[in-house]
C-alpha positions, 0 to 999 in steps of 0.5 A: 393583229394576228388571231393565231398568236393569241389562241394559246394565251386564250385557251390558257386563261380559260382553263385557269377561269375554270380550274378557280371555279371549281372546289379543290379535290382532296387527294392522298398520292401516299394511300395504299391500294385498297384505302381511301383518303380521309379529310385529305390528311389520313388513310383508312383501309376499305370495308372488308380490309385491315391495316398491317399495324392494325391502326384504323387511321394511318399516314405511314406511306408504306402501310398495306391493307390486307383482306379480312377472312370473315369465315375464320376467328375471331369473326366466324360469321354464321350463315345458318343451318345448311349454310357455310361462309365464303371469303372473297377479296374485301367481302364474303357471302353465304351459300348453301352447303352441297345438296341444298339451295335457296328457296328463291333460286339464287346462289348468294346470301348475307346472313343466317336470317336470309337462310332458307336452304332446302334439301334438293339431293335426291333422298331416293337411294337412303329411302330405298335402302330403308325400305329393303331393311324394312321388307327384309324384317318383314320376311323374318317376322312373318315367317311361321315356320321360323317362330312356330318350330323353335324352342323359347330359348331359340325364339327369344335369341332370334328375336333380340338379334333382329332388334340389334342388327336392325338398330345397327343397319338403320343407323348406318344407312341414315349416316351414309346420307347426312344431308337427309336430316329426316327419314321415315319408312313403314310397312304392315309390321315395321316402322322406322323414323331416323334423325341425323345431326350434322353440327352442335346443339343449340338451344332451339334444338334441344330435344328432338321428337321421333314418332312412329305409328302409335309410339313416340319418343323424345331424346336430348340433342346432347345424347345423340352428339355426345360430346366431341364426336367428329361427323354426323351423329343419328338417332333411330326409332323402330316400332314393330307391330307384329313382334308382340304376338311372337314374343308375348309376355306369356312367352316367358313365364309359365301361368295359368290359363286364366292369369295369361297376360299379353303385350298391350302395346307394340315392341319399340327399339331406339338407338344412337350412333355412330357410337352407342351411348352407354350412359345418357345425361337427360331422360329419355321419354317413350310414349306408348299407346294400348294396342287393344282395349276390347271390352266383351260387353261392348263387342256384344252390343256391337254385334247384336246392335248392328244385326238389328240395325241391319234388319231395320235398314233392310225393312226401311229401304223395302217400304221406301221402295214399295210403299207407293203413298209416301214416294217423293224427294224426301223418301228418295233421300231416305232410301239412298241413306238407308242403303249406304248405312246398310252396306257400311254396317254390314261391311264393318260387322264382316270384314273390319278385322280382316287384316291379314292381307294388307291390300284387302285391308286398305281396300275395306278401309277405303270402302268403310271411309266412303259409305260413311262419308256417303251416309253423311252427305245424304244427311247434309242433303236431307238437311237442305231439302228440309230447309227449302221446303220449309222456305217454300212456305213463304215462297211458292217455287215446289217445281223448282225446289224439286228440279233442284234436288233431283239435279243435286241429289245423286252427283252430291251424294255420291260424288262428293265423298268420292272425290274426298276418298280419291284425294285421301287414298292419293296422298297417303294410301299406306294409312288406310288399314292398321295392324289390328283394323281395317279403318283409317290410321291415326298418323299425321291426322289422316282421321281427319279425312273423315272427321273434318267432313263429318263435323263440317256437315254436322255444323252446316245441318245444325244451321239449316235445322235452326233456320227451319225452326225459325221459320216455322215459329214465324209461320205458326204465329200467323195461323193462316190456311196453311196450318196443315202444310206447316205442321207436316212441315214441323213434324219432318223437322222433328224427324230429321233434328232426331236424325241429325242427333242419332247420326252425328252426335254419335260420332261426337261422342266417339271423340269424346272417349277420353278422361275419366268418362271415357268408358261411359262415352264408350257404351253410349257410342256403341249403343247409339252407334249400332242402333242407328238403322232401328232409329231410322226405321222408327222414325220414318216408317213405324211412327209415319201414319201413312206407312202404318196404314199401308203396313195395315193394308199389307197385313190383311192382304197376307192374312187373306191370302193365307186364308184362302190358301188354307181354304184351298188346302182343305178343299183339295183333301176332300174333293168330290172324286175321292170315293169311300172304300167298300167293307168286304 
């Protein structure tokens, strides 16, 4: 037998056996490109394609499958705000419009639910143009010669022209940068906010809320877009903080001096573009805030109370420095608190209204922010010291407590307020100083840079004092040999508690100046807040037996020196060297 002659037949048998063991594969040789076979009988177009006849299954050998454009009707895939649909062969994807990109850094996404398109186009150019417009208006509004030398009709015409030009220029600048949806610019006299709408109004974007300085506006989206307007639309809201001083209500009508009125809000202006909307389909809501709420009685109480507080704080500080008998860690805390409050009240009394220079006003506001925060921080340290003192009634570690307080005092008392003010000034320096007061602005919740730490300190101190009262209650019930120490701590607790409510509750009364009780709260706030220095002097000096004894000692020494001075003066008048004159 010749083996080579059998190899072809053996290979054929092996291939036939392998073919018989495999499963039959469905093939449709007549299916066109971009189509798949179904059950070896029918053809169907792949996802993203459609048959020329519109049938899902077909057998016609000349049928073709064409690409579906999902980005056009009837599909119109919506990719979300700032996103657009892009068709590709057999599929589609979404991408961000120019000037925007996904937060993830990817280029494509599939649906509006995945849309995180964010603006990346530099807004400096648009913002610079708006800032230039604002600065030019400021130069006009601060030009005293322009307003004081002109007649009333000329001044009114100039003011009207300024408002109209301002609206036109701001709208034009906003529409040149439609990718910048929201822009806000302000200086000491003008504040602007613009909104740009690049597509149709949707249910979730029915109303736009614009806010500048102390005023706001709510306008319906349909009144901005104005029907079938092609291209982007914009709305501008402008607030003038100093224009009311020029075109006051008394400017237009002669009145007696006693009946003279003034604008009690800022002048505002609003416009939509690119074309003006003569008739609005919905209400536009404008909200104003009163500029002046001054009460002469409150002003008098403030000046008299702060003057008395300054005198009392000075006397208290001198007492803490000169009275050696009472000098300890607690006295050092009282001294720093008195110094901070003295400087804060003095600056408030002399410089709170210095709003002519924006830079100077911002510095004054920052200094007041720091000094009042420092006062509350020293009050927090007093609460901590009191808690440690009460705790030491059960654990004898006075030396360690004193070392801890001496280590904490100055870094915490003056360091923490400095950090808070530095962060606030670095984040929003333009919000230091308002058109009427050198204090923190109310915009963007900036005032909570002060109220937040104050509320936190008040709550922590309240916990400290409640803990101290609980410790004293337990110790007093035992009536051991430390009764005198406990009584001293109890007196200190009562004084510190009084200080907490004197310094802390006044600011709570300030926050509560709303509603029908606003006037009552305003009077309580002014009276108690302006007398803080007097209360500190009363609690820590006049009601202290050790200080009373020191005062009596000083008084006796002063009277003794006065008596000795009078005796010396009298004796010098009748000296032995004087000779009587002789009669002639």
